[in-house]
Structure formats: structure tokens, C-alpha cells
MDAnalysis code that builds the backbone (N, CA, C; Angstrom):
import MDAnalysis as mda
import numpy as np

u = mda.Universe.empty(354, n_residues=118, atom_resindex=np.repeat(np.arange(118), 3), trajectory=True)
u.add_TopologyAttr("name", ["N", "CA", "C"] * 118)
u.add_TopologyAttr("resid", np.arange(1, 119))
u.add_TopologyAttr("resname", ["ASP", "ASP", "SER", "LYS", "ALA", "LEU", "THR", "GLU", "GLU", "LYS", "ARG", "SER", "SER", "LEU", "PHE", "ALA", "ALA", "MET", "GLN", "ALA", "ASP", "GLU", "ARG", "VAL", "HIS", "THR", "THR", "THR", "THR", "VAL", "ILE", "SER", "ALA", "ARG", "GLU", "LEU", "SER", "ALA", "GLN", "MET", "THR", "ARG", "PRO", "GLU", "LYS", "VAL", "SER", "LEU", "ASN", "ALA", "ILE", "SER", "PHE", "ASP", "ALA", "CYS", "PHE", "ARG", "LEU", "ILE", "GLU", "GLY", "TYR", "LEU", "ASP", "LYS", "GLY", "VAL", "ASN", "VAL", "THR", "GLU", "VAL", "TYR", "VAL", "ASP", "THR", "VAL", "GLY", "ASP", "PRO", "GLY", "ARG", "TYR", "THR", "ALA", "VAL", "LEU", "SER", "LYS", "ARG", "PHE", "PRO", "GLY", "VAL", "LYS", "CYS", "VAL", "ALA", "GLU", "ALA", "LYS", "ALA", "ASP", "ALA", "LYS", "TYR", "PRO", "VAL", "VAL", "SER", "ALA", "ALA", "SER", "ILE", "ALA", "ALA", "LYS"])
u.atoms.positions = np.array([
    [2.930, 5.670, 4.176],
    [4.146, 5.085, 4.886],
    [3.778, 3.503, 5.044],
    [4.679, 2.687, 5.233],
    [4.510, 1.375, 5.498],
    [3.552, 0.987, 6.296],
    [2.461, 0.225, 6.002],
    [1.310, -0.075, 6.827],
    [1.791, -0.963, 8.151],
    [2.924, -1.761, 7.793],
    [3.307, -2.671, 8.912],
    [3.904, -1.909, 9.873],
    [4.286, -0.678, 9.805],
    [4.832, 0.013, 10.989],
    [3.799, 0.767, 11.834],
    [2.532, 0.822, 11.181],
    [1.398, 1.206, 11.974],
    [0.813, 0.181, 13.077],
    [0.321, 0.779, 14.104],
    [-0.350, -0.107, 15.115],
    [-1.677, -0.700, 14.546],
    [-2.120, -1.852, 15.186],
    [-3.397, -2.224, 14.671],
    [-4.492, -1.168, 14.893],
    [-4.442, -0.434, 15.987],
    [-5.350, 0.557, 16.214],
    [-5.475, 1.626, 15.125],
    [-4.347, 2.085, 14.835],
    [-3.973, 3.064, 13.615],
    [-4.589, 2.524, 12.411],
    [-4.220, 1.247, 11.932],
    [-4.706, 0.828, 10.826],
    [-6.264, 0.830, 10.909],
    [-6.891, 0.372, 11.881],
    [-8.464, 0.236, 12.052],
    [-8.921, 1.638, 11.805],
    [-8.353, 2.537, 12.501],
    [-8.845, 3.998, 12.340],
    [-8.748, 4.505, 10.866],
    [-7.556, 4.249, 10.294],
    [-7.638, 4.645, 8.888],
    [-8.517, 3.856, 7.960],
    [-8.581, 2.609, 8.262],
    [-9.527, 1.834, 7.481],
    [-10.963, 2.413, 7.731],
    [-11.448, 2.737, 8.777],
    [-12.749, 3.254, 8.920],
    [-12.947, 4.658, 8.315],
    [-11.755, 5.339, 8.198],
    [-11.788, 6.740, 7.592],
    [-12.075, 6.523, 6.231],
    [-11.431, 5.365, 5.547],
    [-11.424, 5.034, 4.102],
    [-12.803, 4.609, 3.619],
    [-13.401, 3.818, 4.601],
    [-14.748, 3.287, 4.416],
    [-15.815, 4.488, 4.552],
    [-15.604, 5.421, 5.117],
    [-16.558, 6.553, 5.241],
    [-16.373, 7.403, 4.161],
    [-15.187, 7.356, 3.422],
    [-15.173, 8.385, 2.210],
    [-15.647, 7.732, 0.998],
    [-16.675, 8.415, 0.431],
    [-17.446, 7.850, -0.705],
    [-16.395, 7.858, -1.973],
    [-15.238, 8.517, -1.982],
    [-14.378, 8.479, -3.054],
    [-13.586, 7.169, -3.125],
    [-13.661, 6.454, -1.985],
    [-12.709, 5.401, -1.846],
    [-13.470, 4.025, -1.830],
    [-13.177, 3.106, -2.765],
    [-13.788, 1.727, -3.022],
    [-12.785, 0.731, -2.729],
    [-12.978, -0.227, -2.076],
    [-11.921, -1.266, -1.830],
    [-12.573, -2.656, -2.183],
    [-11.751, -3.526, -2.675],
    [-12.043, -4.869, -2.813],
    [-10.875, -5.648, -2.572],
    [-11.038, -6.762, -1.857],
    [-9.999, -7.548, -1.359],
    [-10.257, -8.937, -1.768],
    [-9.359, -9.790, -1.904],
    [-9.341, -11.312, -2.183],
    [-8.674, -11.810, -1.037],
    [-9.233, -12.919, -0.457],
    [-8.778, -13.671, 0.556],
    [-8.252, -15.015, 0.031],
    [-6.936, -15.404, 0.254],
    [-6.433, -16.632, -0.183],
    [-6.031, -17.349, 1.215],
    [-6.669, -18.492, 1.429],
    [-6.499, -19.069, 2.715],
    [-5.206, -19.745, 2.673],
    [-4.912, -20.134, 3.947],
    [-3.433, -20.866, 3.912],
    [-3.674, -22.246, 3.387],
    [-4.877, -22.911, 3.346],
    [-5.257, -24.197, 2.978],
    [-5.111, -24.161, 1.525],
    [-5.664, -23.061, 0.799],
    [-5.572, -22.943, -0.718],
    [-4.104, -22.668, -1.061],
    [-3.310, -21.832, -0.406],
    [-1.997, -21.847, -0.815],
    [-1.147, -23.084, -0.573],
    [-1.354, -23.613, 0.388],
    [-0.638, -24.974, 0.492],
    [-1.104, -26.077, -0.478],
    [-2.346, -25.935, -0.836],
    [-2.704, -26.985, -1.710],
    [-2.151, -26.743, -3.375],
    [-2.164, -25.397, -3.488],
    [-1.590, -24.989, -4.820],
    [0.032, -25.225, -4.756],
    [0.615, -24.859, -3.675],
    [2.103, -25.013, -3.770],
    [2.536, -26.360, -3.545],
    [1.851, -27.345, -3.207],
    [2.327, -28.704, -2.964],
    [1.820, -29.704, -3.723],
    [0.751, -29.347, -4.753],
    [0.487, -30.188, -5.792],
    [1.478, -30.632, -6.786],
    [1.145, -31.834, -7.575],
    [2.235, -32.276, -8.251],
    [2.700, -31.149, -9.338],
    [1.697, -30.403, -9.852],
    [2.051, -29.265, -10.701],
    [2.084, -28.068, -9.933],
    [3.200, -27.832, -9.168],
    [3.269, -26.721, -8.154],
    [2.984, -25.466, -8.822],
    [2.354, -24.584, -8.065],
    [2.247, -23.276, -8.461],
    [2.779, -22.394, -7.356],
    [3.623, -21.444, -7.835],
    [4.491, -20.626, -7.040],
    [3.671, -19.530, -6.240],
    [4.260, -18.993, -5.301],
    [3.632, -17.906, -4.503],
    [3.521, -16.785, -5.389],
    [4.411, -16.407, -6.183],
    [4.414, -15.204, -7.078],
    [3.180, -15.420, -8.108],
    [3.004, -16.829, -8.630],
    [1.930, -17.009, -9.616],
    [0.576, -16.850, -8.985],
    [0.384, -17.321, -7.792],
    [-0.751, -17.134, -7.009],
    [-1.006, -15.643, -6.809],
    [-0.064, -14.978, -6.490],
    [-0.234, -13.563, -6.131],
    [-0.555, -12.594, -7.524],
    [0.027, -13.111, -8.681],
    [-0.295, -12.468, -9.893],
    [-1.753, -12.784, -10.371],
    [-2.162, -14.005, -10.023],
    [-3.448, -14.431, -10.505],
    [-4.426, -13.506, -9.547],
    [-4.270, -13.439, -8.316],
    [-5.048, -12.543, -7.315],
    [-5.215, -11.096, -7.814],
    [-4.116, -10.640, -8.298],
    [-3.993, -9.218, -8.659],
    [-4.847, -9.085, -9.951],
    [-4.479, -10.002, -10.932],
    [-5.361, -9.977, -12.183],
    [-6.780, -10.053, -11.917],
    [-7.240, -10.823, -10.976],
    [-8.622, -11.051, -10.722],
    [-9.127, -9.744, -10.348],
    [-8.549, -9.118, -9.312],
    [-9.027, -7.706, -8.744],
    [-9.137, -6.718, -9.866],
    [-8.299, -6.590, -10.651],
    [-8.201, -5.551, -11.811],
    [-9.223, -5.893, -12.668],
    [-9.305, -7.022, -13.217],
    [-10.295, -7.589, -14.107],
    [-11.725, -7.372, -13.512],
    [-11.969, -7.475, -12.221],
    [-13.278, -7.267, -11.690],
    [-13.572, -5.699, -11.719],
    [-12.644, -4.845, -11.696],
    [-13.045, -3.279, -11.713],
    [-13.439, -3.217, -13.257],
    [-12.553, -3.753, -14.269],
    [-12.730, -3.570, -15.539],
    [-14.160, -4.017, -15.962],
    [-14.488, -5.318, -15.470],
    [-15.671, -5.798, -15.821],
    [-16.844, -4.847, -15.416],
    [-16.724, -4.229, -14.262],
    [-17.903, -3.379, -13.701],
    [-17.830, -2.106, -14.617],
    [-16.872, -1.848, -15.388],
    [-16.871, -0.672, -16.451],
    [-16.153, 0.507, -15.792],
    [-15.399, 0.156, -14.733],
    [-14.527, 1.228, -14.130],
    [-13.271, 1.527, -15.193],
    [-13.198, 2.908, -15.427],
    [-12.103, 3.267, -16.172],
    [-10.730, 3.165, -15.566],
    [-10.117, 1.990, -15.515],
    [-8.815, 1.739, -14.754],
    [-7.750, 2.501, -15.824],
    [-7.043, 3.450, -15.259],
    [-6.004, 3.969, -16.036],
    [-4.681, 3.766, -15.648],
    [-4.519, 3.525, -14.378],
    [-3.228, 3.210, -13.553],
    [-3.306, 2.177, -12.621],
    [-2.502, 1.413, -12.333],
    [-2.315, 0.362, -11.389],
    [-0.942, 0.270, -10.717],
    [-0.940, 0.472, -9.368],
    [0.320, 0.503, -8.522],
    [0.262, -0.637, -7.526],
    [1.185, -1.489, -7.528],
    [1.334, -2.627, -6.783],
    [2.644, -2.779, -6.060],
    [2.603, -3.431, -4.961],
    [3.914, -3.696, -4.164],
    [4.453, -5.063, -4.978],
    [5.655, -5.033, -5.288],
    [5.930, -6.059, -5.928],
    [5.996, -7.328, -5.416],
    [5.809, -8.469, -6.156],
    [6.221, -9.776, -5.562],
    [7.183, -10.393, -6.649],
    [8.458, -10.543, -6.131],
    [9.499, -10.913, -7.049],
    [10.237, -9.663, -7.721],
    [10.594, -9.893, -9.031],
    [11.172, -8.938, -9.774],
    [10.390, -7.819, -10.172],
    [10.421, -6.495, -9.783],
    [9.465, -5.477, -10.173],
    [9.427, -5.198, -11.586],
    [10.558, -5.341, -12.563],
    [10.458, -5.237, -13.966],
    [9.651, -6.172, -14.352],
    [9.743, -7.556, -13.951],
    [9.145, -8.595, -14.634],
    [7.501, -8.523, -14.279],
    [7.260, -8.089, -13.114],
    [5.744, -7.866, -12.601],
    [5.182, -6.739, -13.342],
    [5.799, -5.701, -13.575],
    [5.326, -4.545, -14.267],
    [4.940, -5.003, -15.690],
    [6.026, -5.765, -16.375],
    [5.784, -6.301, -17.710],
    [4.707, -7.223, -17.897],
    [4.419, -8.241, -16.941],
    [3.322, -8.992, -16.778],
    [2.000, -8.277, -16.837],
    [2.033, -7.241, -15.913],
    [0.686, -6.457, -15.743],
    [0.438, -5.702, -17.049],
    [1.524, -5.097, -17.587],
    [1.342, -4.249, -18.849],
    [0.833, -5.033, -19.883],
    [1.443, -6.198, -20.171],
    [1.170, -7.141, -21.145],
    [-0.483, -7.604, -21.068],
    [-0.865, -7.931, -19.811],
    [-2.177, -8.373, -19.460],
    [-3.206, -7.266, -19.737],
    [-2.802, -5.882, -19.406],
    [-3.726, -4.928, -19.317],
    [-3.084, -3.716, -20.161],
    [-3.114, -3.879, -21.559],
    [-2.480, -2.813, -22.505],
    [-3.460, -1.551, -22.113],
    [-2.599, -0.403, -22.396],
    [-3.422, 0.824, -22.135],
    [-3.513, 1.397, -20.757],
    [-3.143, 0.419, -19.720],
    [-3.116, 0.774, -18.453],
    [-1.664, 1.031, -17.899],
    [-1.639, 2.174, -17.289],
    [-0.126, 2.324, -16.793],
    [0.028, 1.424, -15.506],
    [1.016, 0.701, -15.556],
    [1.388, -0.249, -14.460],
    [2.711, -0.108, -13.884],
    [2.537, -0.019, -12.661],
    [3.865, 0.249, -11.806],
    [3.811, -0.853, -10.675],
    [4.879, -1.520, -10.575],
    [5.159, -2.564, -9.508],
    [6.545, -2.221, -8.981],
    [6.635, -1.893, -7.768],
    [7.802, -1.506, -7.111],
    [7.959, -2.158, -5.654],
    [8.954, -2.429, -5.195],
    [9.433, -2.952, -3.939],
    [9.070, -1.676, -3.044],
    [8.597, -2.099, -1.831],
    [8.213, -1.003, -0.785],
    [7.131, 0.015, -1.506],
    [6.304, -0.394, -2.432],
    [5.381, 0.600, -2.938],
    [4.429, 1.173, -2.042],
    [4.098, 0.398, -0.920],
    [3.152, 1.126, 0.009],
    [3.833, 2.209, 1.008],
    [5.071, 2.386, 0.787],
    [5.838, 3.511, 1.526],
    [6.045, 4.561, 0.503],
    [5.735, 4.384, -0.657],
    [5.911, 5.272, -1.890],
    [4.725, 6.075, -2.399],
    [3.582, 5.164, -2.251],
    [2.336, 5.551, -3.084],
    [1.258, 5.384, -2.170],
    [0.524, 6.623, -1.953],
    [-0.552, 6.561, -0.887],
    [-1.746, 5.534, -1.400],
    [-1.973, 5.242, -2.522],
    [-3.059, 4.365, -2.920],
    [-2.459, 2.916, -2.501],
    [-1.291, 2.565, -2.691],
    [-0.810, 1.275, -2.301],
    [-0.867, 1.303, -0.733],
    [-0.534, 2.163, -0.006],
    [-0.501, 2.250, 1.427],
    [-1.985, 1.862, 1.848],
    [-2.979, 2.638, 1.261],
    [-4.264, 2.337, 1.554],
    [-4.725, 0.829, 1.244],
    [-4.469, 0.375, 0.091],
    [-4.526, -1.109, -0.408],
    [-4.097, -1.858, 0.688],
    [-2.822, -1.706, 1.328],
    [-2.278, -2.491, 2.213],
    [-3.086, -2.463, 3.570],
    [-3.483, -1.311, 3.920],
    [-4.355, -1.185, 5.312],
    [-5.510, -1.998, 4.984],
    [-6.186, -1.885, 3.851],
    [-7.554, -2.643, 3.639],
    [-7.193, -4.126, 3.718],
    [-6.078, -4.665, 3.221],
    [-5.695, -5.983, 3.195],
    [-5.330, -6.603, 4.593],
    [-4.905, -5.773, 5.448],
    [-4.623, -6.348, 6.719],
    [-5.844, -6.293, 7.579],
])
């Protein structure tokens, strides 16, 4: 379900359960408001979508660099879902990439990622 609909207490409880489960591994990337502002207001502006794509790429590449056999990637879309899926698929050939609006309400793995991010 959409993690935004959960209370902070419920999200915290679910995150604790995720951390206690040895099958679950999480990695998050923090992008500060200062960094967002700096990138979006510099002369060669960087869009929020581009910043989000880059963060997603770095997370996936981090797992690949560790030797994790990444076979599928599911993300909540930023912008056009078809374009995001195409960009991910081009960057990570051989990996099934799915980008959809409201993915955290459709795919439990995206729900879990959303809980970890909050």
C-alpha cells in the first residue's frame, strides 16, 4: 500500500521488521535540500527528474558493483513512466526494469523501499 497513508509509527514498525529480516537489504541515498537547490539553480540547470534518475542509477550500480545479481528493478516513476523505463532499460540491459506511477501501491518491494526512504 502507499506508505504515505501509513502513520509514522506504523512505518517505523515496518522498517524495524525489515531490518530484522536477514533477507532484506536496504540502501538509501540522501539528497539534501541544499544540493537540490544548487543543482536546479546553477547556470546549467539540472532537473529534479535528472537528479532522481542519477540517484536511482547510483543505487542500482552500487548493488551491481557488489556482485549482486540484479534481475529486476521496480521504481515509482518520476515523470513519464515509459521514458523512465526506457532510460533504465538502456542503462541496465538484461535487467527487467519497471517504472510506474503509484508503484509503491502496486509492488511490495517498492512499498518497502518507500518505507526505508521515509
